N, C-alpha and C positions, 0 to 999 in steps of 0.2 A: 423323492432326493433328486436333483439336480447339481451334477461334477463341471466344474470349467479350472480352464488353464490359462493363466495369464500369457503374452505373445513372451515375454524371457523362460517362462517356462517352456511351451513351446519347442524352444528354440535348445535348452536345454535337454528335454527331453529325448529330442529326436539325436542330438549331437553323440547323445552317450548311450542311443539304441536302448532307451527305457519304456516300454511300450504302454498303451493305454492299461492294458490289463493289469499292470504292476501298482498303476496308479490307480485304478480301482480296488484292484485287494487291501491296499491300505486306505481307503475309504472304507471299507467293508469291516476291516478291522477295527476302526473307531467307532463305528455303529454300535461295535459288540461292547465297546468300553474299553478297547487293547488302543490305547494311545502311547507313545514314546514317552510324550512330553508334554502338559500342558501349560501352554505358556501366558496364558490370561488374556480375556478379552477375544476368545472365540479362535484364538490362535492355536493351535497345533504342529508337535515335530513328527513327522512320522519317519519309519526308517523302508529304504526300498531297493531290495536285492539290485546287484547289479546283473547284465542277464549271464546266467549258467553258473551262480554263484548264492549264496547267503544274503541275508538284510546285516548283517553284524558290519562288517567292513566297505556296505554301499556305499548308498548316496542319503541325503537328510533330504524331505523337502518340508514345507511349513505352508500350514493350509488354514485357511481361513476358513472353520466348520461350523456348521448349528445340523446338530443333529434330526433325520429327517425332513431336509430342508436343501440347503444348500452347503459345499464342498468348493474351496476355491484356491488351485495351487497356486501357492505366489513366489515362491520362493525354492531354488534346487541346488543343493552343492556333495564334492565329494566328499567323503570324510574323510581319504587320505588328503587331501586337498587346506581341508578348513576345518581346525573342532567344532566351530560355536561361533555366532554372532554374535557384535557388543551392542552395549547395551541403547545407543544411540539408533542401531537396525531396528532392534528388536520393538525400541518403541514407534518408529516409524512404521515396521510392520504391523503392528499393533492395531496401528490408523487406518492404516488398509483393508485388514481383514475386517473393521471394524465398517469401515463405505462398500465394500463387496457384500455384507450379511445382511445392511439393511437397504441395498442397491433395490429397485425398484422393476418393473419386469421390463418397463421399456425403458432403463438406465442400461439395464440387463441385453436388449435387444440392442440398443445402438452399438455396445461396446460387443456384439458378437458381429453384428452390420460392417462396421468397420475394422475388423480385427484384433482389436486390444483382445481379444477374449474367444475362445472359443471351449464348445462344450465336449465333455468324453461322455462317449454312451455309453451309457449307468441301466441296467437293466435291476439292480438287485436292492438288498438293504431293506429297510423297517416298514 
């Protein structure tokens, strides 16, 4: 299992002081079948806690997810700033999820090299 975050999510988690461990915890829950919302086309929504608080009022992250293969954090937002995403955004995110989930190792390597993608250290999972 490889875990990545796109550049905009890397900025979001840095700004909100969300650690990679919190992102990994969200992926571990998904691997155990605990998904906050399945949005279709390999896109899931997971809750991530605010530092020092719980998940309920914290952050939401949208992740391209394929069990035992890869996860790509595509978008993050604070629950108190936004209730959800609109249908047009959802359609775009589903397409983006599909493209990351079907990307070849070479495409992933290029994205890592140009900084549009960052790998998150991941040692657990199935």
